[in-house]
C-alpha atoms as one frame of an Amber mdcrd trajectory, in Angstrom:
protein
  16.546   3.030   2.095  16.459   5.571  -0.508  15.507   4.087  -3.885  18.611
   3.163  -7.012  17.280   0.929  -8.714  20.354  -1.323 -10.542  20.563  -2.884
 -14.229  22.762  -5.372 -15.031  23.596  -4.289 -18.190  23.853  -0.496 -18.566
  25.743   2.221 -18.338  26.500   4.177 -15.256  23.165   5.540 -15.319  21.315
   2.484 -15.850  21.014   3.175 -19.515  21.742   1.147 -22.717  24.124   2.828
 -25.045  22.698   2.174 -28.674  26.078   0.643 -30.643  27.522  -0.204 -27.049
  24.964  -2.598 -25.117  23.470  -5.391 -26.827  20.135  -6.208 -25.270  20.464
  -9.577 -23.664  17.482 -11.636 -22.676  18.597 -10.855 -18.578  17.003  -7.075
 -19.447  13.654  -8.838 -20.739  13.741 -10.704 -17.148  15.271  -7.847 -15.268
  12.129  -5.296 -16.278   9.437  -8.310 -16.098  10.493  -8.775 -12.388  10.435
  -4.626 -11.831   6.491  -4.804 -13.455   5.809  -7.779 -11.170   7.263  -6.021
  -8.094   4.754  -3.200  -8.933   1.914  -5.951  -9.716   2.072  -7.109  -6.329
   1.550  -3.654  -4.492  -1.599  -2.910  -6.263  -2.923  -6.729  -5.298  -2.483
  -8.111  -8.680  -1.425 -11.424  -9.158   2.595 -11.601 -10.869   2.274 -12.220
 -14.314   3.726 -14.865 -15.951   6.355 -13.965 -18.433   7.979 -17.510 -19.152
   6.349 -17.621 -22.703   9.123 -14.819 -23.644  11.196 -14.194 -20.870  14.208
 -16.046 -19.854  17.428 -17.592 -20.198  18.402 -17.984 -24.371  14.438 -16.008
 -25.423  14.557 -13.786 -27.635  13.408 -10.115 -26.960  10.661  -9.831 -28.732
   8.068  -7.209 -29.540   5.385  -8.682 -27.986   7.264  -8.703 -24.606   7.562
  -4.830 -24.953   4.360  -3.500 -26.597   1.732  -5.819 -28.161   0.584  -8.957
 -26.356  -2.214  -9.308 -24.251  -3.367 -11.243 -21.521  -3.820 -14.320 -22.277
  -1.148 -15.485 -21.921   0.558 -12.424 -20.276   0.618  -8.328 -20.111   2.871
  -6.338 -22.303   5.492  -4.289 -20.234   3.999  -1.313 -21.655   0.604  -1.938
 -21.020   1.068  -3.437 -17.541   3.028   0.088 -16.652   0.615   2.251 -17.771
  -2.782   0.581 -17.442  -2.608  -2.208 -14.596  -0.283  -0.325 -12.398  -1.010
   3.062 -12.724  -4.505   2.712 -12.866  -4.991   0.323 -10.618  -8.669  -1.222
  -9.621  -9.312  -0.266  -5.991 -10.892  -2.518  -3.628  -9.045  -5.913  -4.412
  -8.858  -7.111  -0.826 -12.992  -6.652  -1.283 -14.324  -5.637   2.142 -17.365
  -2.889   3.215 -16.243  -0.420   2.510 -13.607  -1.742   0.211  -9.919  -1.971
   0.825  -8.121  -0.840  -0.718 -10.052   2.382  -1.119  -7.090   4.066  -3.295
  -3.824   3.631  -4.926  -2.610   6.711  -6.450   1.125   7.285  -7.476   3.263
  10.476  -6.896   5.698  11.680  -8.852   8.818  11.627  -6.804  11.253  13.955
  -8.283  11.615  17.199  -5.866  10.549  20.092  -8.696   7.499  22.087  -9.342
   5.785  18.508  -9.570   6.269  16.345  -6.410   3.542  14.491  -5.380   1.085
  15.228  -7.898  -0.637  12.069  -8.828   1.040  10.153 -11.699  -1.358   9.001
 -14.786  -0.108   7.970 -17.872  -1.263  10.766 -20.009  -3.648  13.246 -20.279
  -2.734  14.877 -16.862  -5.483  17.389 -15.177  -5.154  19.530 -12.111  -3.347
  17.909  -9.468  -1.426  15.073 -11.978   1.161  14.932 -13.852   1.605  12.790
 -16.902   4.409  10.339 -17.316   4.634   9.251 -21.141   5.145  13.396 -20.882
   7.616  12.653 -18.764   9.068  10.484 -20.039   9.064  11.637 -24.077   8.062
  14.892 -25.446   6.057  13.557 -27.932   3.490  12.171 -25.220   3.993   8.621
 -26.026   6.314   6.297 -25.985   9.080   5.836 -28.711   7.700   3.368 -31.802
   4.136   3.232 -30.064   3.551   0.503 -32.254   5.917  -2.540 -32.378   5.154
  -4.754 -34.958   6.499  -8.615 -34.973   8.886  -8.895 -38.019   8.884  -5.278
 -38.724   9.583  -2.953 -36.384  13.148  -3.832 -34.202  13.305  -3.631 -30.675
  15.363  -1.144 -29.651  17.647   0.084 -26.515  15.253   3.517 -26.560  12.477
   1.127 -25.955  13.977  -0.339 -22.751  15.601   3.033 -21.604  12.232   4.225
 -21.417  10.917   0.885 -19.881  13.542   1.227 -17.265  13.016   5.212 -16.662
   9.133   4.635 -16.160   9.469   1.857 -13.342  11.944   4.100 -11.880   9.336
   6.504 -11.756   6.939   4.838 -10.502   8.590   4.512  -7.254   6.174   6.712
  -4.869   2.627   5.223  -3.712  -0.008   6.658  -1.075  -2.702   4.165  -0.622
  -5.986   4.574   1.191  -7.276   1.849   3.831 -10.537   1.767   5.745  -9.699
   0.781   9.304 -12.265  -2.082  10.409 -13.993  -1.296  13.726 -14.746  -5.165
  14.383 -14.038  -6.030  17.952 -15.228  -4.429  20.759 -14.012  -5.014  24.450
 -16.402  -3.586  26.998 -14.931  -3.621  30.605 -18.924  -4.467  31.889 -18.620
  -7.747  30.291 -15.185  -8.691  30.372 -15.127 -12.267  28.679 -17.503 -11.464
  26.041 -17.224 -10.421  22.529 -18.869  -6.729  22.197 -19.943  -5.170  18.895
 -17.403  -2.747  17.002 -17.497   0.207  15.650 -18.741   2.227  18.878 -16.316
   3.426  21.838 -17.806   4.797  25.244 -16.063   6.181  28.570 -18.044   7.199
  31.450 -15.254   7.459  33.808 -15.664   3.836  35.733 -16.246   1.134  32.516
 -15.142   1.756  29.448 -16.134   0.203  25.780 -13.036  -0.004  23.430 -12.674
  -0.987  19.549 -10.021  -3.235  18.337  -9.518  -3.024  14.633  -7.671  -3.811
  11.644  -6.414  -2.805   8.472  -5.149  -4.731   5.220  -1.763  -3.036   3.775
  -1.035  -6.469   3.215  -1.833  -9.982   2.482  -0.308 -13.690   3.461   0.215
 -14.668   0.075   3.668 -15.834  -1.219   5.115 -14.096  -2.125   2.394 -11.028
  -0.371   0.247  -8.460  -2.157  -0.060  -4.704  -1.058   2.609  -3.211   0.997
   5.921  -4.901   1.247   9.192  -3.739   0.763   8.326  -0.121   1.195   9.522
   2.676   3.353   6.710   4.331   5.084   7.122   8.273   4.754   5.953  11.104
   7.240   2.821  12.300   5.390   1.211   8.733   6.563  -1.772   9.869   8.195
  -5.490   7.928  10.230  -8.332   9.938   9.333 -11.122   9.374  12.049 -14.730
  10.782  12.363 -17.100  10.360  15.499 -20.845  11.347  15.990 -19.955  13.046
  19.466 -17.600  15.761  19.935 -15.076  13.293  22.352 -10.894  12.518  22.678
  -9.626   9.770  21.109  -6.177   7.471  22.043  -5.183   5.757  19.359  -2.821
   2.383  19.782  -1.044  -0.121  17.485  -2.474  -3.524  18.736   0.304  -5.722
  19.076  -1.638  -9.123  19.505  -3.036 -11.752  17.056  -6.792 -11.423  16.909
  -9.458 -13.580  15.080 -11.950 -11.023  14.376 -14.355 -13.433  12.759 -13.843
 -16.651  14.839 -12.599 -15.309  18.269 -13.008 -11.886  18.476 -11.107 -10.480
  21.793 -13.020  -9.870  25.116 -12.047  -6.880  27.321 -10.173  -9.739  29.657
  -8.509 -11.820  26.300  -7.060 -11.310  22.945  -7.785 -14.882  22.362 -10.324
 -16.294  24.072 -10.398 -20.027  22.972  -6.547 -20.232  23.679  -7.532 -18.395
  27.118  -4.777 -15.801  26.046  -5.057 -12.701  28.473  -4.057  -9.345  27.659
  -0.819  -8.019  29.637  -3.447  -5.604  31.204  -7.322  -5.924  30.382  -7.995
  -3.626  28.537  -5.639  -4.060  25.729  -3.250  -1.472  26.579  -0.595  -2.861
  28.978   2.994  -3.827  27.944   3.009  -6.262  24.882  -0.550  -5.447  24.289
  -0.357  -2.270  22.367   2.355   0.665  21.849   0.391   4.444  22.126   0.446
   6.359  18.829  -1.067   9.584  19.917  -4.676  10.914  20.704  -6.778  13.872
  18.807  -9.611  16.114  20.218 -12.587  15.261  17.444 -15.791  17.383  16.715
 -18.854  15.704  15.858 -19.213  14.600  12.173 -15.744  16.393  11.577 -12.952
  14.303   9.861  -9.790  14.588  12.549  -6.683  13.617  11.834  -3.354  12.140
  13.238   0.166  12.437  11.526   3.238  11.499  13.812   6.733   9.936  14.158
   4.951   7.130  15.870   2.607   6.226  13.404   5.017   5.818  10.888   6.891
   3.737  13.063   3.472   1.448  13.723   2.656   1.302   9.878   6.285   0.010
   8.895   6.183  -2.475  11.716   3.040  -3.537   9.787   4.481  -3.606   6.848
   7.060  -5.443   7.832   4.978  -7.932   9.178   3.814  -6.748  12.493   0.303
  -7.078  13.304  -1.893  -4.868  11.203  -4.301  -4.102  14.192  -5.342  -0.815
  16.200  -6.489  -0.231  19.499  -8.629   3.169  20.397 -10.451   4.465  23.415
 -12.195   7.651  24.357  -9.738   9.220  26.717 -11.935  12.056  28.366 -15.508
  11.159  30.251 -19.235  11.436  29.122 -22.740   9.367  29.037 -22.403   8.830
  25.357 -21.777   5.705  23.324 -19.921   7.324  20.187 -19.408   6.006  16.610
 -16.393   5.934  15.159 -14.941   5.066  11.636 -11.332   6.039   9.883  -9.330
   5.335   7.309  -5.529   5.031   7.285  -3.604   6.663   4.354   0.173   4.973
   3.841   2.289   6.645   1.776   5.608   5.364   1.119   8.737   5.087  -1.372
   9.968   2.002  -2.768  13.357   0.098  -1.052  15.705  -1.461  -3.355  16.939
  -4.068  -4.389  15.287  -5.453  -6.234  13.972  -2.980  -9.141
């Protein structure tokens, strides 16, 4: 879905015209919603603006530019600090997840896909405040209660800022946590290894965490996955690897899968032992890997699988060695999701 922000009180370009549009409490409410949407995307809880934003409440300078927690984060700081420079590792894990979160410049010009930062752009970066305002800062960077009037330009800059913060690139470790071993078909096995000698196999069932189960969820929701999304795998022995989207719900901690069953306690069997049957998994693709050299897979099937995960499907992968040899092979990986926000909401 193509991103197109909708602001209730606005001209045809989505902006407030000075002398034409009065600033409403609804304008602040919509801005708060846009900020909180992006906070959730970077694994931050929604900010409570109820003391400042709501029906019949005045639009205050603190809401835009001066208030710091507690009780809430002002709109400007939330965009330039919390959202553009998110803290990685919000979900924990070893290695941490997310491993990296970058917003990308979304406009089709010479800066497209450069990493978006608030100011002081370096190589491969573009500064939001430089794009927003030739002065490299917000208009009236200090708003003082009782002295500085809240003006249309302040809201227009905030609207433009969140409209530009709409394309991201998140990096997620793949946790190879469940081994399924044909020699011991009813026994859970250690993950992070694959093997195939032509007769027996050790496969790996793995997971990522692109979104949480919170209500509303934190992480990637209501976004469209872009073609640049990729999986990167590293093995310690040269081999060929097949990657699948595992469709089954797996309890990696309390009830790990076996070669015969994805849910051992419920005696829930794979359609086909080994987990690649119909209803168990969908094939994404294969990649030939050189020992200790990261290899990548990026195709339409991966985009479709990751989109399904974001839209509510299981966030699991299944990986197997497709050529044969005597080695047991160590494997690590990372999923990079490039996405654009859907609309509505803003």
